[in-house]
C-alpha positions in Angstrom: 100.5 129.3 95.0 101.1 131.9 91.9 99.1 131.6 88.6 101.8 130.1 86.5 102.3 127.2 88.8 98.7 126.8 89.3 98.3 126.4 85.2 101.4 123.8 85.6 99.6 121.7 88.2 96.3 122.0 86.5 97.7 120.9 83.0 99.7 117.8 84.9 96.7 116.6 86.6 95.0 116.7 83.4 98.0 115.3 81.7 97.7 112.3 84.5 94.4 111.7 83.8 95.2 111.0 80.5 98.1 109.5 80.4 97.1 106.3 82.5 95.0 105.2 79.7 98.0 104.6 77.6 100.2 103.0 80.4 98.8 99.4 80.1 100.4 99.2 76.5 104.1 100.0 77.5 105.7 99.5 81.1 106.7 102.8 82.6 110.0 102.8 81.0 108.3 103.1 77.7 109.4 99.2 76.5 107.0 97.2 74.5 105.5 94.2 75.8 106.6 90.8 74.8 104.5 88.5 72.8 101.8 86.4 74.0 102.4 83.1 75.4 99.8 80.6 77.0 102.2 78.2 78.9 100.7 77.1 82.3 102.6 78.5 85.6 104.9 75.9 87.3 104.5 75.1 90.6 106.9 75.9 93.4 108.2 73.5 95.9 105.1 74.1 98.2 103.0 72.8 95.4 101.1 76.1 95.0 101.1 77.4 90.9 103.4 80.4 90.7 101.5 83.5 89.6 101.3 84.3 85.9 103.5 86.8 85.0 101.8 87.8 81.8 101.4 91.2 80.1 98.3 92.9 79.7 98.0 91.9 75.9 99.0 88.0 77.1 95.9 88.3 79.5 93.9 90.1 77.1 94.5 87.2 74.5 93.9 84.4 77.1 90.3 86.1 77.7 89.7 86.3 73.8 90.6 82.6 73.8 88.3 81.7 76.8 85.2 83.6 74.9 86.2 82.0 71.4 86.7 85.4 70.1 89.2 85.7 67.4 89.0 89.2 66.1 87.7 92.7 68.2 86.3 95.9 66.4 88.4 98.7 67.0 87.6 101.9 69.5 87.2 105.0 68.2 90.3 107.5 68.3 90.0 110.2 70.9 91.9 112.5 67.7 89.5 114.2 65.7 91.8 114.2 62.6 92.1 110.3 62.4 89.8 108.8 59.9 88.3 106.4 62.5 87.6 109.6 65.1 84.8 109.4 67.5 81.4 110.7 66.8 80.4 114.2 68.0 77.5 114.4 65.6 74.4 114.4 67.8 71.9 113.0 65.1 74.3 109.9 65.1 74.5 109.3 69.0 71.7 107.4 69.8 71.8 104.3 67.5 69.9 102.3 70.4 67.5 105.1 71.3 65.3 102.6 73.8 67.1 102.1 77.0 66.2 98.7 79.3 63.2 99.8 81.6 64.8 99.9 85.2 61.2 99.0 86.4 60.1 96.2 84.5 60.9 92.6 85.4 62.4 90.0 83.1 59.2 88.6 83.3 57.5 91.8 81.7 56.0 92.9 85.0 55.9 96.3 86.2 57.5 97.1 89.4 55.2 99.2 91.5 56.2 98.9 94.9 59.7 99.3 97.0 59.3 95.7 97.9 59.3 94.3 94.6 62.2 96.7 93.6 64.2 95.4 96.9 63.1 91.5 96.6 62.8 91.1 92.3 63.9 93.7 90.3 67.3 95.2 92.1 68.6 91.4 92.1 67.7 91.0 88.5 69.9 94.1 87.5 72.6 93.3 89.9 73.1 89.9 88.5 73.4 91.4 84.7 76.1 94.0 85.9 77.8 91.1 87.9 78.2 88.5 85.0 77.9 90.9 82.1 79.6 94.2 82.9 81.7 94.2 86.2 82.3 91.1 87.2 81.7 89.1 90.3 83.5 89.3 93.4 84.3 85.7 94.9 81.5 84.7 97.4 84.3 84.3 100.2 86.9 86.9 99.7 90.0 86.9 102.5 89.6 88.5 105.8 90.9 92.2 106.1 92.9 92.8 109.3 93.4 96.9 109.7 96.6 98.0 111.6 96.7 101.8 112.8 100.5 102.3 111.5 100.9 106.0 112.8 98.8 108.5 114.4 99.5 112.2 114.1 97.8 115.5 115.6 98.1 118.1 112.7 96.5 121.2 111.4 95.3 121.3 107.6 94.6 125.1 107.1 93.2 126.4 110.5 91.4 123.2 111.6 93.5 121.2 114.0 93.4 117.1 112.7 93.8 114.1 114.1 95.4 111.7 110.9 95.6 107.9 111.2 97.3 105.9 108.5 95.9 102.8 108.1 96.9 99.3 106.4 94.7 96.7 105.6 96.5 93.4 105.7 94.7 91.0 103.6 94.8 87.5 104.8 97.1 85.9 102.0 97.3 82.4 104.1 95.5 80.4 101.3 98.2 81.4 98.8 101.3 83.4 100.5 103.2 84.2 97.0 100.8 87.2 96.9 100.8 89.8 99.6 98.0 92.8 99.5 98.0 95.5 101.8 95.6 98.3 101.4 96.9 102.0 101.7 94.0 104.4 104.0 94.4 107.7 105.8 91.6 109.0 108.0 91.8 112.3 109.0 89.0 113.6 111.5 88.4 117.2 113.2 90.6 116.9 116.7 87.9 119.4 118.4 84.8 117.1 117.1 82.4 116.4 120.2 81.1 113.6 118.5 81.5 110.9 115.1 81.4 113.1 112.0 80.6 112.3 108.1 83.4 111.3 106.1 84.2 111.4 102.8 86.4 108.9 101.2 88.4 109.7 98.2 89.7 107.3 95.5 93.3 108.6 95.3 96.4 108.2 93.3 99.4 106.4 94.9 102.1 108.7 95.5 105.2 106.2 94.3 103.3 106.0 91.1 103.0 109.7 90.9 107.0 110.4 91.4 107.4 107.5 88.8 105.4 109.0 86.4 106.7 112.4 87.1 110.3 111.1 86.2 108.8 109.4 83.2 107.8 112.7 82.0 111.0 114.9 83.1 113.0 112.3 81.4 111.1 113.4 78.3 111.8 116.7 78.9 108.8 117.6 80.5 109.5 119.5 83.7 106.6 120.3 85.5 106.2 122.0 89.3 104.4 120.0 92.0 101.9 121.7 94.3 103.6 122.7 97.9 102.3 121.3 100.5 98.6 121.9 101.4 98.2 123.6 98.4 95.4 123.3 96.1 95.3 122.7 92.3 93.5 125.7 91.4 92.2 128.5 93.7 90.5 128.5 97.4 90.6 125.9 99.6 91.0 122.2 99.1 88.6 119.7 99.1 90.0 118.4 102.6 89.4 122.0 103.9 86.1 122.2 102.4 85.2 119.0 104.2 86.4 120.1 107.5 85.0 123.5 107.1 81.6 121.4 107.1 82.8 119.5 110.2 83.1 116.3 108.5 86.1 114.1 108.4 88.0 112.7 105.3 89.9 109.8 104.1 92.3 108.6 100.9 92.3 105.0 99.5 94.8 104.4 97.2 93.3 101.8 94.8 96.1 100.5 93.0 97.3 99.4 96.7 94.7 96.9 96.2 94.7 96.0 92.2 96.8 97.5 89.8 95.1 99.5 87.2 96.5 97.3 83.8 95.8 94.0 82.5 99.1 92.8 83.5 98.2 93.0 87.3 95.0 91.1 87.0 97.0 87.8 88.0 98.1 89.8 91.1 96.5 92.1 93.5 93.3 91.0 95.3 92.0 89.1 92.3 95.0 87.7 91.8 95.2 86.3 95.5 91.6 85.2 94.9 92.5 83.0 91.8 95.8 81.9 93.3 97.7 83.5 90.7 95.7 82.0 87.8 94.1 84.0 84.7 90.2 85.5 85.5 87.5 83.5 84.4 84.9 85.4 82.1 82.6 86.5 84.9 85.2 87.5 87.4 85.5 90.4 88.9 87.6 93.5 87.1 89.6 96.2 88.8 86.6 98.5 89.3 85.0 95.8 91.3 88.1 95.3 93.2 88.7 98.9 94.2 85.0 99.2 94.8 85.7 96.1 97.6 88.5 97.8 99.1 86.2 100.7 100.1 84.1 98.6 101.3 86.5 96.7 103.7 87.4 100.7 104.5 83.8 101.1 105.3 83.9 97.9 107.9 86.9 99.9 109.4 84.7 103.1 110.0 82.2 101.1 111.4 84.5 100.5 114.6 85.8 103.7 114.8 84.0 105.9 117.2 85.3 109.3 115.5 83.4 108.4 112.5 79.7 108.6 111.9 79.8 105.1 109.6 75.8 105.6 108.5 77.0 109.0 106.8 80.3 108.1 105.0 80.6 109.3 101.3 82.8 107.7 98.4 84.2 110.0 95.9 86.5 109.9 92.8 87.3 111.5 89.3 87.6 109.7 85.7 88.2 105.9 86.1 88.2 106.7 90.0 84.7 108.8 89.3 83.8 104.9 87.4 84.9 103.0 90.6 83.2 105.5 93.2 79.7 104.8 91.3 80.5 101.1 91.4 81.3 101.3 95.0 77.8 103.4 95.8 75.9 100.8 94.0 76.8 97.3 95.3 77.3 98.5 98.8 74.1 100.0 100.1 75.9 101.1 103.4 77.5 104.2 101.6 75.0 106.9 102.3 76.3 109.3 99.5 78.7 109.2 96.1 80.0 112.3 94.1 81.0 110.8 90.8 83.5 113.2 89.0 83.6 113.0 85.1 83.2 109.2 85.0 82.4 108.8 81.0 82.3 105.2 79.8 82.0 102.3 82.2 81.0 105.1 84.7 77.5 107.5 84.1 77.8 107.6 80.4 75.2 105.4 78.7 76.8 102.4 77.0 74.3 102.8 73.9 75.6 106.3 73.1 78.0 106.7 70.2 79.5 109.7 71.3 83.0 109.9 72.2 84.4 106.9 74.1 82.7 103.7 73.2 82.2 100.2 74.5 85.1 98.9 72.1 87.6 101.1 73.9 86.9 99.4 76.9 87.2 95.7 75.2 90.4 96.4 74.1 93.8 95.6 75.7 94.2 99.1 77.4 91.0 99.1 79.7 89.6 95.8 79.5 90.9 95.2 83.1 88.3 97.4 84.8 85.4 95.1 83.4 84.5 92.0 83.6 86.0 89.4 81.0 82.4 88.6 79.5 82.5 92.7 78.7 84.8 91.6 75.9 82.4 90.0 74.0 80.1 93.2 73.2 83.3 94.2 71.1 83.7 90.8 69.2 84.3 91.3 65.4 83.6 87.9 64.6 80.0 86.2 64.7 80.8 83.9 67.9 78.4 86.0 69.6 76.2 87.3 67.0 78.5 90.6 66.7 77.1 91.6 69.9 77.6 95.5 70.5 76.1 98.1 72.7 72.7 97.6 72.0 72.9 93.8 73.4 73.8 94.9 76.9 71.3 93.3 79.2 71.4 96.9 81.4 72.8 100.0 80.6 74.4 103.1 82.9 70.9 104.7 84.1 70.4 101.5 86.1 73.8 101.6 87.5 72.6 105.1 88.8 69.5 103.4 90.1 71.3 101.2 92.3 72.4 104.1 94.2 68.8 105.1 95.0 67.5 106.3 97.0 70.7 107.6 98.6 72.2 110.7 97.5 73.8 110.6 94.4 75.6 113.7 92.7 76.8 113.2 89.3 79.4 116.0 88.3 81.2 117.1 84.9 83.4 119.7 83.8 83.2 121.7 79.9 85.3 120.3 77.2 86.8 123.9 76.8 88.7 123.7 80.1 89.9 120.0 79.3 86.7 117.9 80.3 86.8 116.2 77.0 83.7 115.6 74.9 85.1 112.0 74.5 83.5 111.7 78.1 79.6 112.2 77.0 78.6 114.6 79.3 75.1 114.9 77.9 74.9 111.0 77.5 75.4 110.9 81.4 72.8 113.3 82.1 70.1 111.3 79.9 71.6 108.2 82.0 70.8 110.3 85.5 67.2 111.3 83.9 66.2 107.8 83.0 67.4 106.9 86.6 64.6 109.3 88.0 61.5 106.9 88.3 63.7 104.4 90.8 64.5 107.6 93.1 60.8 108.5 93.3 59.3 104.7 93.8 61.5 104.5 96.6 60.5 107.8 98.3 63.5 110.1 97.2 63.4 113.0 94.9 64.9 112.7 91.4 66.4 115.6 89.1 62.8 117.1 88.9 62.5 117.2 85.1 60.8 115.3 82.6 61.3 111.3 82.4 61.9 111.3 78.6 65.6 110.8 78.2 65.2 110.8 74.5 64.6 114.5 74.5 66.6 115.5 77.5 68.9 118.7 77.6 71.8 119.5 80.0 70.9 122.6 82.1 73.3 125.1 81.4 76.9 125.2 82.8 77.0 126.2 86.3 73.3 125.7 86.7 72.7 122.5 89.2 69.6 120.5 90.0 70.3 119.8 93.5 66.8 119.8 94.8 66.6 115.9 95.4 68.6 113.1 96.2 69.6 112.4 92.9 71.8 115.6 91.4 73.5 116.9 88.5 75.9 120.0 88.2 78.2 120.6 85.2 80.7 123.4 86.4 82.9 125.6 84.1 86.2 124.1 84.9 88.2 121.0 83.4 88.6 117.0 84.0 88.1 117.6 87.9 85.2 118.1 90.5 87.0 120.8 92.4 84.7 123.4 91.3 81.4 121.2 92.7 82.6 120.4 96.0 81.1 123.2 98.1 77.7 122.5 95.8 78.1 119.0 96.9 78.5 119.6 100.5 75.7 122.3 100.8 73.5 119.8 99.0 74.4 116.6 101.2 73.9 118.9 104.4 70.0 119.2 103.3 69.6 115.5 103.9 72.1 113.7 106.0 70.6 115.3 109.6 69.1 112.9 112.3 65.6 113.6 110.4 66.5 112.4 107.3 65.1 109.0 106.0 67.0 106.2 107.0 68.4 103.3 104.0 68.6 100.1 105.2 71.0 97.4 104.1 69.5 95.3 101.5 
């Protein structure tokens, strides 16, 4: 790929990440959404209620009505020329400087043993995250039947691979009006002599990408796509790097399971479980739904003899970085996670007043990622005592702590190359530092720095903290984790040999 084309492709990749955040406000044709309605869905001939066909704004208003919220505080703007622009003054960045203590029970008793962590403290933290932030997965979800749609022997670079295209058919017999089919591909080295570790990526739907490209070209923006197998940037693709390490790779399309907008909450797996009706305040949001799909993919990997299911990792960037971290936190079967530029709702501390804020995630554009209950932390009226980020019972350092003692790599780029300061790299580093005591309690090594997150400062760019099971590295690229793949793979190789301590299912 020549340098001009590479620049266009990298710009397009960054543009997609930014554009996705504004798509829920309009449809893909740019049309304004219709006004809100509250009528109940009529039943069809079988007596089943029809799925609610709401816009994101209508669904968001319904959740506000359920919570009794009249108005929300607007989130800060990412445009620094706007009067309500986000804060980037470090002296104002920590209005709630003290984080909840991950190693103190709600009773006030300190957690000093791994047994108390697993049996008491971890369940407390999980409960708070499920109720207030990401939502609860239903106690019973439909079964998934995996079909191998095709198998191909092909080359990726100079490595022969076997690629299976898989479809996970979600049982919809309880509500046939909604169908969900999980899209997954799995590629393993053809010459492997046994099962191999696999890295699974949350990837973009190719059909969506084509539609988005057409929309941009209609505006006069023509951006050449990368050619087959060409990386976005120089050097081998992430898949080729994984193969060179002797591993396999998989790509899961999250939007095949749950749409990335509020209008989709009465459809997809969330809608199927709710029979097409609106969520309750503690129901799961899209991040948990995507994580659920990753867990179902792991179910399949456990049946595939080409996969070392004890060493499966999950990776994603931006909103999919959030989803990767959520996946790892809630499903202890995953052995490793590579969290790219995840920002608010991911590794960034909610309590930080820097860049994107809680109020951005409680608005109609992004609330669908979270539990409905999360919306109340952006309420402008006194219904909930004007709750804000400081009232959250948990914060992102505890989400990272839920991954302990497994392999957890937090990755960011630099604002100068497009990994916007909106993401709050510093706040994410502070969260990783604050998660350290839990890793150590469970016999793992943390970042190897002081535990004082109040004064924690990020290492220089391109200087990684890669000695422990919790790792950090800020590369000198943009809104991607591409430059960190080689560091992630070399780091993970230190720990996943058969002699490494195993992590049980808790």
